[in-house]
DOSEKE-431445 format. One record per residue (C-alpha): x, y, z; residue in three letters. Coordinates in steps of 0.1 Angstrom, whole numbers, padded with zeros to 4 digits, always signed. Example, Ala and Ser with C-alpha at 12.3 -4.5 7.8 and 13.67 -1.06 7.14 Angstrom:
2
+0123-0045+0078Ala +0137-0011+0071Ser 
END
This chain:
664
-0016+0060+0153Unk +0004+0032+0168Unk +0041+0038+0175Unk +0050+0001+0173Unk +0076-0002+0145Unk +0061-0035+0135Unk +0030-0017+0125Unk +0049-0001+0096Unk +0062-0035+0085Unk +0032-0059+0089Unk -0002-0045+0077Unk -0033-0056+0095Unk -0052-0086+0084Unk -0080-0065+0070Unk -0057-0047+0047Unk -0045-0081+0033Unk -0080-0094+0028Unk -0096-0063+0013Unk -0081-0064-0022Unk -0093-0100-0026Unk -0128-0091-0014Unk -0128-0061-0037Unk -0116-0082-0066Unk -0144-0107-0061Unk -0170-0080-0060Unk -0157-0065-0092Unk -0155-0098-0111Unk -0187-0117-0104Unk -0190-0131-0140Unk -0157-0150-0138Unk -0154-0161-0102Unk -0187-0160-0084Unk -0219-0180-0090Unk -0253-0168-0079Unk -0250-0193-0051Unk -0217-0179-0039Unk -0196-0209-0051Unk -0164-0203-0069Unk -0165-0208-0107Unk -0134-0216-0127Unk -0129-0195-0158Unk -0135-0212-0192Unk -0102-0223-0207Unk -0114-0219-0242Unk -0126-0184-0236Unk -0092-0175-0221Unk -0074-0189-0251Unk -0096-0171-0276Unk -0095-0137-0259Unk -0065-0114-0264Unk -0071-0096-0231Unk -0091-0104-0200Unk -0112-0076-0186Unk -0111-0074-0148Unk -0134-0046-0138Unk -0123-0016-0159Unk -0087-0027-0162Unk -0072-0045-0192Unk -0043-0070-0185Unk -0020-0074-0216Unk +0002-0104-0222Unk +0037-0104-0206Unk +0063-0085-0226Unk +0100-0086-0216Unk +0114-0052-0206Unk +0147-0048-0225Unk +0160-0025-0199Unk +0152-0048-0169Unk +0188-0058-0164Unk +0200-0022-0164Unk +0172-0012-0140Unk +0180-0041-0117Unk +0217-0033-0117Unk +0209+0003-0110Unk +0187-0006-0080Unk +0214-0030-0067Unk +0241-0003-0070Unk +0218+0021-0051Unk +0214-0006-0024Unk +0251-0010-0022Unk +0255+0028-0018Unk +0229+0029+0010Unk +0244-0001+0027Unk +0278+0015+0025Unk +0264+0046+0042Unk +0250+0023+0069Unk +0283+0005+0074Unk +0301+0038+0078Unk +0276+0050+0104Unk +0290+0052+0139Unk +0257+0046+0157Unk +0253+0009+0147Unk +0254-0019+0172Unk +0276-0049+0167Unk +0247-0070+0154Unk +0235-0042+0131Unk +0271-0037+0118Unk +0274-0075+0110Unk +0240-0075+0094Unk +0249-0046+0072Unk +0282-0062+0061Unk +0264-0095+0054Unk +0238-0077+0033Unk +0265-0057+0015Unk +0283-0089+0005Unk +0250-0106-0006Unk +0240-0077-0028Unk +0276-0075-0042Unk +0274-0111-0053Unk +0242-0103-0072Unk +0259-0074-0090Unk +0288-0097-0099Unk +0264-0123-0112Unk +0246-0098-0134Unk +0279-0086-0148Unk +0291-0121-0154Unk +0259-0132-0172Unk +0260-0101-0194Unk +0296-0107-0203Unk +0288-0143-0214Unk +0260-0131-0237Unk +0266-0124-0274Unk +0276-0087-0280Unk +0245-0080-0301Unk +0222-0093-0273Unk +0241-0080-0242Unk +0223-0051-0224Unk +0240-0018-0220Unk +0249-0017-0183Unk +0263+0012-0163Unk +0301+0009-0157Unk +0311-0009-0125Unk +0346-0010-0110Unk +0347-0047-0103Unk +0381-0046-0086Unk +0369-0019-0062Unk +0336-0037-0056Unk +0354-0070-0047Unk +0378-0051-0024Unk +0348-0034-0007Unk +0331-0068-0003Unk +0363-0083+0012Unk +0366-0054+0036Unk +0329-0057+0046Unk +0331-0095+0051Unk +0364-0092+0070Unk +0352-0065+0094Unk +0319-0083+0100Unk +0336-0117+0106Unk +0360-0101+0131Unk +0329-0089+0151Unk +0308-0120+0147Unk +0335-0144+0158Unk +0339-0125+0191Unk +0302-0127+0198Unk +0286-0161+0204Unk +0251-0147+0197Unk +0262-0139+0162Unk +0273-0175+0154Unk +0247-0180+0126Unk +0258-0148+0108Unk +0294-0157+0113Unk +0289-0191+0095Unk +0271-0173+0067Unk +0300-0148+0064Unk +0325-0177+0062Unk +0305-0192+0033Unk +0304-0159+0015Unk +0341-0154+0021Unk +0349-0188+0006Unk +0326-0181-0024Unk +0343-0148-0029Unk +0378-0164-0029Unk +0366-0191-0053Unk +0353-0165-0077Unk +0389-0153-0081Unk +0405-0175-0107Unk +0439-0174-0090Unk +0424-0188-0058Unk +0405-0214-0078Unk +0436-0225-0097Unk +0455-0228-0064Unk +0427-0249-0049Unk +0426-0272-0079Unk +0463-0277-0079Unk +0462-0284-0041Unk +0434-0309-0046Unk +0454-0325-0074Unk +0485-0328-0052Unk +0464-0344-0024Unk +0448-0369-0048Unk +0482-0379-0062Unk +0496-0384-0027Unk +0467-0408-0020Unk +0472-0425-0054Unk +0438-0414-0067Unk +0431-0403-0102Unk +0435-0366-0104Unk +0429-0362-0141Unk +0393-0349-0136Unk +0407-0320-0116Unk +0433-0313-0143Unk +0406-0314-0170Unk +0385-0288-0151Unk +0416-0266-0147Unk +0424-0268-0184Unk +0389-0260-0194Unk +0387-0230-0172Unk +0421-0216-0181Unk +0413-0221-0218Unk +0380-0202-0214Unk +0399-0173-0197Unk +0427-0173-0222Unk +0454-0181-0197Unk +0478-0198-0221Unk +0506-0206-0196Unk +0482-0222-0171Unk +0469-0244-0200Unk +0504-0254-0209Unk +0514-0262-0174Unk +0482-0283-0168Unk +0486-0302-0200Unk +0522-0310-0191Unk +0511-0322-0156Unk +0484-0344-0171Unk +0509-0360-0195Unk +0533-0367-0167Unk +0506-0383-0146Unk +0495-0405-0176Unk +0531-0417-0180Unk +0535-0424-0142Unk +0502-0443-0141Unk +0509-0462-0173Unk +0478-0449-0190Unk +0492-0457-0224Unk +0459-0455-0243Unk +0454-0418-0233Unk +0490-0406-0240Unk +0487-0399-0278Unk +0457-0375-0272Unk +0475-0359-0243Unk +0506-0353-0264Unk +0484-0337-0291Unk +0468-0314-0265Unk +0502-0303-0252Unk +0515-0297-0287Unk +0486-0276-0295Unk +0489-0256-0262Unk +0526-0248-0269Unk +0521-0242-0306Unk +0545-0270-0315Unk +0559-0272-0350Unk +0591-0289-0360Unk +0611-0259-0373Unk +0607-0231-0348Unk +0634-0240-0323Unk +0653-0208-0330Unk +0623-0187-0320Unk +0619-0206-0287Unk +0655-0203-0276Unk +0651-0168-0260Unk +0620-0175-0240Unk +0625-0191-0206Unk +0590-0205-0203Unk +0588-0219-0238Unk +0623-0235-0236Unk +0612-0254-0205Unk +0578-0264-0218Unk +0591-0274-0252Unk +0620-0294-0238Unk +0597-0314-0216Unk +0572-0320-0244Unk +0600-0333-0267Unk +0614-0356-0240Unk +0580-0371-0231Unk +0572-0375-0268Unk +0605-0392-0273Unk +0596-0417-0246Unk +0563-0425-0263Unk +0578-0427-0298Unk +0605-0450-0285Unk +0579-0472-0268Unk +0559-0477-0300Unk +0591-0483-0320Unk +0595-0452-0342Unk +0633-0448-0339Unk +0636-0424-0368Unk +0612-0400-0351Unk +0631-0403-0318Unk +0664-0394-0336Unk +0648-0363-0351Unk +0632-0351-0319Unk +0664-0356-0298Unk +0683-0336-0324Unk +0657-0308-0320Unk +0660-0310-0282Unk +0697-0306-0281Unk +0695-0278-0306Unk +0670-0259-0284Unk +0691-0264-0253Unk +0723-0253-0270Unk +0708-0222-0286Unk +0692-0213-0253Unk +0726-0215-0236Unk +0742-0194-0263Unk +0714-0168-0262Unk +0719-0163-0225Unk +0685-0177-0216Unk +0698-0200-0189Unk +0716-0170-0173Unk +0683-0152-0170Unk +0668-0185-0159Unk +0691-0187-0130Unk +0689-0150-0121Unk +0654-0153-0108Unk +0656-0189-0097Unk +0636-0202-0127Unk +0604-0190-0111Unk +0579-0175-0137Unk +0566-0147-0116Unk +0533-0142-0134Unk +0524-0178-0125Unk +0548-0185-0097Unk +0557-0218-0113Unk +0590-0235-0106Unk +0607-0244-0138Unk +0632-0272-0142Unk +0668-0261-0135Unk +0691-0260-0166Unk +0714-0288-0154Unk +0685-0310-0145Unk +0670-0303-0180Unk +0703-0315-0195Unk +0703-0346-0172Unk +0668-0355-0183Unk +0677-0351-0220Unk +0708-0374-0217Unk +0687-0399-0197Unk +0659-0399-0223Unk +0684-0404-0250Unk +0698-0434-0233Unk +0663-0449-0226Unk +0649-0442-0260Unk +0678-0454-0282Unk +0694-0482-0261Unk +0721-0486-0286Unk +0748-0509-0272Unk +0770-0511-0303Unk +0804-0497-0310Unk +0835-0491-0289Unk +0831-0478-0254Unk +0841-0442-0262Unk +0814-0439-0289Unk +0787-0463-0276Unk +0757-0440-0272Unk +0743-0457-0241Unk +0777-0455-0223Unk +0785-0420-0235Unk +0752-0405-0224Unk +0752-0424-0191Unk +0786-0409-0183Unk +0772-0375-0192Unk +0743-0379-0168Unk +0767-0388-0140Unk +0790-0359-0148Unk +0762-0333-0149Unk +0747-0347-0117Unk +0779-0339-0099Unk +0776-0302-0110Unk +0753-0289-0083Unk +0764-0253-0080Unk +0741-0229-0061Unk +0733-0210-0093Unk +0722-0243-0110Unk +0704-0261-0082Unk +0691-0230-0064Unk +0699-0244-0030Unk +0700-0209-0016Unk +0670-0186-0017Unk +0670-0166-0049Unk +0632-0163-0048Unk +0607-0163-0019Unk +0592-0194-0033Unk +0623-0214-0026Unk +0631-0232+0006Unk +0656-0257+0021Unk +0630-0285+0018Unk +0626-0278-0020Unk +0664-0278-0025Unk +0666-0312-0008Unk +0637-0324-0030Unk +0656-0313-0061Unk +0688-0331-0049Unk +0668-0363-0043Unk +0653-0361-0078Unk +0688-0356-0093Unk +0701-0386-0074Unk +0672-0407-0087Unk +0680-0397-0122Unk +0716-0406-0116Unk +0706-0440-0103Unk +0685-0446-0135Unk +0715-0437-0156Unk +0737-0461-0136Unk +0712-0489-0142Unk +0712-0481-0179Unk +0750-0482-0180Unk +0750-0515-0162Unk +0725-0529-0187Unk +0749-0519-0215Unk +0778-0535-0197Unk +0759-0568-0192Unk +0749-0571-0229Unk +0784-0562-0240Unk +0797-0589-0217Unk +0821-0564-0199Unk +0818-0585-0168Unk +0849-0570-0153Unk +0832-0537-0150Unk +0797-0550-0140Unk +0806-0560-0105Unk +0822-0527-0097Unk +0793-0508-0111Unk +0768-0530-0093Unk +0784-0521-0060Unk +0783-0484-0068Unk +0746-0487-0077Unk +0737-0505-0045Unk +0757-0480-0024Unk +0740-0451-0042Unk +0705-0465-0037Unk +0711-0471+0000Unk +0725-0436+0006Unk +0696-0419-0011Unk +0667-0441+0000Unk +0660-0454-0035Unk +0660-0492-0027Unk +0622-0495-0026Unk +0618-0478-0059Unk +0645-0494-0079Unk +0650-0529-0063Unk +0628-0547-0089Unk +0647-0532-0118Unk +0680-0541-0101Unk +0669-0577-0095Unk +0659-0581-0131Unk +0691-0567-0143Unk +0712-0589-0121Unk +0692-0619-0132Unk +0702-0610-0168Unk +0738-0609-0156Unk +0736-0644-0141Unk +0717-0656-0171Unk +0743-0645-0196Unk +0770-0662-0175Unk +0750-0694-0176Unk +0742-0696-0139Unk +0705-0705-0142Unk +0698-0711-0106Unk +0710-0677-0095Unk +0692-0660-0125Unk +0659-0677-0117Unk +0662-0666-0081Unk +0666-0630-0091Unk +0638-0632-0116Unk +0615-0645-0089Unk +0626-0618-0066Unk +0618-0592-0092Unk +0583-0606-0097Unk +0577-0607-0060Unk +0585-0570-0056Unk +0560-0556-0081Unk +0523-0558-0087Unk +0511-0586-0110Unk +0502-0576-0145Unk +0530-0550-0149Unk +0552-0550-0180Unk +0583-0554-0159Unk +0568-0586-0144Unk +0560-0598-0180Unk +0597-0594-0189Unk +0607-0613-0157Unk +0582-0641-0166Unk +0596-0645-0201Unk +0632-0644-0188Unk +0623-0670-0161Unk +0608-0693-0187Unk +0639-0690-0208Unk +0664-0697-0180Unk +0644-0727-0169Unk +0648-0742-0204Unk +0611-0745-0210Unk +0612-0726-0243Unk +0632-0755-0259Unk +0605-0781-0254Unk +0575-0758-0258Unk +0562-0774-0290Unk +0560-0809-0274Unk +0548-0800-0239Unk +0512-0789-0240Unk +0513-0772-0206Unk +0544-0753-0215Unk +0529-0744-0248Unk +0499-0729-0231Unk +0521-0708-0208Unk +0542-0696-0238Unk +0510-0687-0258Unk +0496-0668-0228Unk +0528-0648-0225Unk +0529-0642-0262Unk +0493-0628-0262Unk +0501-0605-0233Unk +0532-0592-0251Unk +0512-0587-0283Unk +0486-0567-0263Unk +0511-0542-0251Unk +0518-0509-0268Unk +0556-0515-0264Unk +0573-0524-0296Unk +0599-0544-0278Unk +0573-0565-0261Unk +0554-0569-0294Unk +0586-0583-0310Unk +0591-0607-0281Unk +0555-0618-0284Unk +0559-0626-0321Unk +0591-0645-0314Unk +0574-0665-0286Unk +0544-0672-0308Unk +0565-0687-0336Unk +0581-0711-0310Unk +0548-0730-0305Unk +0534-0726-0340Unk +0537-0759-0359Unk +0528-0744-0393Unk +0559-0733-0412Unk +0543-0704-0432Unk +0525-0688-0402Unk +0556-0692-0381Unk +0577-0675-0407Unk +0552-0646-0409Unk +0555-0641-0372Unk +0593-0640-0374Unk +0590-0616-0403Unk +0567-0593-0382Unk +0592-0595-0353Unk +0621-0586-0376Unk +0602-0556-0390Unk +0595-0543-0355Unk +0631-0547-0344Unk +0644-0530-0376Unk +0619-0501-0372Unk +0627-0496-0335Unk +0665-0501-0338Unk +0665-0531-0314Unk +0697-0549-0325Unk +0697-0575-0298Unk +0662-0588-0308Unk +0671-0585-0344Unk +0701-0608-0338Unk +0679-0633-0320Unk +0655-0634-0349Unk +0684-0641-0372Unk +0696-0669-0349Unk +0662-0685-0349Unk +0656-0682-0386Unk +0690-0697-0394Unk +0684-0726-0371Unk +0648-0736-0377Unk +0636-0719-0410Unk +0668-0726-0430Unk +0651-0716-0463Unk +0657-0691-0490Unk +0687-0684-0512Unk +0722-0691-0501Unk +0731-0654-0503Unk +0702-0646-0480Unk +0712-0672-0454Unk +0748-0660-0455Unk +0738-0624-0451Unk +0717-0632-0420Unk +0745-0651-0404Unk +0771-0625-0411Unk +0748-0597-0399Unk +0742-0615-0367Unk +0779-0621-0362Unk +0786-0584-0368Unk +0759-0573-0343Unk +0774-0596-0317Unk +0809-0583-0324Unk +0798-0547-0322Unk +0786-0552-0286Unk +0819-0549-0268Unk +0841-0566-0294Unk +0856-0534-0308Unk +0874-0528-0275Unk +0891-0562-0274Unk +0919-0576-0294Unk +0901-0609-0301Unk +0870-0590-0314Unk +0846-0610-0291Unk +0816-0591-0279Unk +0783-0607-0270Unk +0797-0642-0265Unk +0766-0664-0268Unk +0753-0650-0300Unk +0788-0646-0314Unk +0796-0682-0308Unk +0763-0693-0323Unk +0768-0674-0355Unk +0805-0684-0357Unk +0797-0721-0355Unk +0769-0717-0382Unk +0792-0698-0405Unk +0820-0723-0401Unk +0796-0751-0412Unk +0783-0730-0441Unk +0819-0722-0453Unk +0829-0759-0451Unk +0798-0769-0471Unk +0805-0743-0498Unk +0843-0750-0498Unk +0853-0714-0490Unk +0886-0722-0473Unk +0898-0687-0465Unk +0865-0677-0447Unk +0865-0711-0430Unk +0899-0705-0415Unk +0888-0671-0402Unk +0856-0686-0388Unk +0876-0713-0370Unk +0898-0687-0353Unk +0867-0667-0343Unk +0851-0698-0328Unk +0883-0705-0308Unk +0884-0669-0296Unk +0848-0671-0285Unk +0855-0703-0267Unk +0884-0688-0247Unk +0863-0658-0238Unk +0835-0681-0227Unk +0860-0699-0205Unk +0870-0666-0189Unk +0834-0657-0183Unk +0826-0689-0166Unk +0856-0686-0144Unk +0845-0650-0135Unk +0810-0663-0128Unk +0823-0690-0105Unk +0837-0663-0082Unk +0805-0643-0082Unk +0782-0674-0079Unk +0802-0700-0061Unk +0772-0721-0050Unk +0762-0731-0085Unk +0777-0742-0118Unk +0773-0727-0153Unk +0756-0745-0181Unk +0781-0729-0205Unk +0811-0747-0190Unk +0808-0775-0215Unk +0808-0751-0244Unk +0841-0734-0233Unk +0870-0746-0255Unk 
END
């Protein structure tokens, strides 16, 4: 007998051919013709015969072995046991040890696949498998792969097996859901940095976490997806994303007290409410926004009373089971104040109670509170670092800049020009110190254009509007606002019905505004459309639609503009209705800064417009007492207008104001 080991592996050629030859001799009727040619069996005879006789042996149809999975798993476990004995042997060479480790990992993956497939089967159809300690098996596989890779990487001759081991190692890591979650989040972060859509990755993460029942992962991923949709202006997908997040956190409107003691739920629910407020305010549902903001403040206050924020700060706000950095409590308050300002934009009332001014001041005050236990700028948790503390500080400064811009907007519309210049200098200084100029320069240019526009300096206003459009991408909503403002400051809206080119431009802007999901832009679109509509009835319908949007969304400035237009062009209806519109418009204008002044003058342009209209109406209807009061009001507005033009001459000395002739 040969001692060659290959003889035990590869049988001789005769041994391979013999069974075929024997088979042919035993089956002459089916395969051999008298001439020795091969004869194919009759298909019909095969189909009509329940069993085919081959010699003296009967072959039955295939029947599935119900215990096949159990037997296969048993054989694989036996293989792992034998391979473990081989790995533990001291007599193996480097190549043999690497080969054993490679084979152990390969067989281990087969065992894991069987267990995974059996787990996915319905309980009534799943096979009864022997118990397997999956945790120990994975640990043994990691040990075998690690020791084999350390050997293979030191031996160039084992490069092929080293590469295979690296693939198995990556596959083993990817089979662990924690590693897979981390890889998905890393990929999402890289895609976002490259300004690429990362929603597909988040959808995969949500699906897998939902299948595994990892509720907090689903909540965090749904929240991240919603924030991405807002930042990318994907308005069409936001309602569905809000519903998904609400379902993930189990949101109902009356369970704030239950949430106040849970750190994770407080953070997730607060972010959900704030993002939903932004959406509801955008579509013009002011009543819903008021209710949601009340709930948000209630949750935060109850969490503070219950000591949740103290526990929050004690561990740095890191949820250890997920290692997720939650928003610091003071930043959560800053966000809530800022969302309140943005969603409501209520510029009426005295300065001490004007919501925009009060909440803007609150943002600036809370931004100054940056204690270490609030901002975590020292390491309370291993996940914190100095770079993350600096990133938090930058985000807070960005929020503070947004609040300052909102405050300046309120000051401009309230004609508090004495405070606008000082605040404008503070904003520019703050933006430069914190590197925020590239992000906020378009908004600042638009706002300063409004400032010049209100003072009547059209050349300066148009220059800032053009600068705003030049700093942003075409087609954005901010650019649409700048285009409408530029059209107004150039006086082209006045002659729009007679000039066909201007009419086409106005109609184009009106259609773009109407196509937006923003309630404010929809109202502006309706107002623009009625300017070029020559039919009285359709024009009145558009004005009525604009008024309904303004009333529902709480936009008092646009509501006053609608009243100003209806009382100048569509002077129809009962006397009481006309009078009510004029008096409401005058009251809105007076509420915007007039409560802080002795003369009661607020938004000067609208106040003067409604004052002159009311004076004429009182004269026509012989109401002498109201006429005298209206004359005094018009004179006060004229004096205030003179003061504004004088102030504007110092700010814009190179141009003149178109309001100069109106000042009396």
